[in-house]
C-alpha positions in Angstrom: 12.2 -22.5 -14.3 11.2 -26.1 -14.0 7.7 -27.5 -13.4 7.3 -31.2 -12.7 5.9 -33.0 -15.8 6.6 -30.1 -18.1 8.8 -30.5 -21.2 12.3 -29.0 -20.9 12.9 -25.6 -22.5 15.9 -23.6 -23.2 16.0 -20.3 -21.3 19.5 -19.2 -22.1 19.5 -15.4 -22.7 15.9 -15.1 -21.6 14.9 -12.0 -19.7 11.4 -11.7 -18.3 10.9 -8.0 -18.9 11.5 -6.4 -22.3 10.4 -2.9 -21.2 10.8 -1.2 -17.8 10.7 2.5 -17.4 10.5 5.1 -14.7 9.3 8.7 -15.0 9.1 11.4 -12.4 8.0 15.0 -11.7 9.6 17.2 -9.2 8.4 20.6 -7.9 10.3 22.8 -5.5 9.5 26.1 -3.9 11.5 27.6 -1.0 11.8 24.9 1.7 9.1 22.7 0.1 9.4 20.0 -2.5 7.1 17.4 -3.9 8.1 14.4 -6.1 5.9 12.0 -8.0 7.4 8.9 -9.6 5.7 6.3 -11.9 7.2 2.9 -12.7 6.0 0.9 -15.6 6.8 -2.9 -15.9 6.0 -4.6 -19.2 3.9 -7.8 -19.3 6.0 -11.0 -19.4 5.8 -14.8 -19.6 6.0 -16.4 -16.2 7.9 -19.6 -17.2 9.3 -19.5 -20.8 9.9 -16.9 -23.5 6.8 -17.6 -25.6 4.2 -18.3 -22.8 3.7 -21.9 -24.0 4.0 -23.5 -20.6 1.1 -22.8 -18.3 1.5 -22.6 -14.5 -1.3 -23.6 -12.1 -2.9 -20.1 -12.5 -4.0 -21.1 -16.0 -2.0 -18.7 -18.1 1.7 -18.1 -18.6 1.2 -14.4 -19.4 1.6 -11.9 -16.6 0.0 -8.4 -17.4 1.9 -5.1 -17.3 2.2 -3.3 -14.0 2.4 0.4 -13.1 3.1 1.8 -9.6 3.1 5.4 -8.4 5.0 6.9 -5.5 4.7 10.4 -3.9 7.0 12.3 -1.5 6.6 15.7 0.1 9.6 17.3 1.9 10.2 20.3 4.1 13.7 21.6 4.6 14.7 23.7 7.6 17.9 25.4 6.7 18.8 26.7 10.1 17.5 24.5 13.0 16.6 26.9 15.9 18.8 26.2 18.9 21.5 24.6 16.8 23.2 27.7 15.3 26.5 27.0 16.9 26.2 23.2 16.9 27.0 20.9 14.0 23.4 20.4 13.0 22.6 23.0 10.3 19.9 21.5 8.1 17.0 19.2 8.8 14.7 17.7 6.1 11.4 16.1 7.1 9.8 13.9 4.4 6.5 12.1 4.2 5.7 9.6 1.4 3.3 7.2 0.0 4.5 4.1 -1.9 2.0 2.5 -4.3 -0.4 5.5 -4.1 -3.3 3.8 -5.9 -3.0 0.6 -3.8 -2.5 -1.6 -6.9 -2.2 -5.3 -6.2 0.6 -7.1 -8.1 -0.6 -9.7 -10.6 -0.9 -13.3 -9.5 2.1 -15.5 -10.5 1.8 -19.0 -9.2 4.9 -20.9 -10.3 6.9 -23.6 -8.4 9.0 -21.8 -5.7 7.3 -18.4 -6.4 5.7 -16.1 -3.9 2.2 -16.3 -5.4 2.4 -12.7 -6.8 4.7 -11.0 -9.3 8.0 -10.2 -7.6 8.1 -6.8 -9.3 5.1 -5.7 -7.1 4.8 -5.6 -3.3 2.4 -7.6 -1.3 2.1 -4.8 1.3 0.2 -2.6 -1.2 0.0 1.0 -0.2 2.6 2.1 2.4 3.3 5.3 4.2 6.7 6.5 5.5 8.1 9.4 7.5 11.8 10.3 7.5 14.1 12.8 9.1 17.4 13.6 7.6 20.0 15.9 9.1 23.1 17.4 7.5 26.2 18.2 9.5 
């Protein structure tokens, strides 16, 4: 990335994240299931490989991030009233993304969003979905 007035640096082969991992737990009993997922993103340098260039935020180092998501689902194997129709199974799911409402770290770099692109500016989000199998 280029900052006006900053010395040129070689970024060939440079990757921001050295470590990125995802872990999850799943529980299922009868028609119910619950899933919990945690995503870890290692800290990184915003501009160059050794954090020697400093963006307007005062530091080139961006701290590590961890985000948690949860989903609960209920599966209806035989939808009443649809025994002879093509709809046989319905799954209703409700989820929370970014359960702990964690803000992404500030990353102010030329042409950046103002926050780490690995996090979401919407913070905690809720969703509801319906899925049908034919």
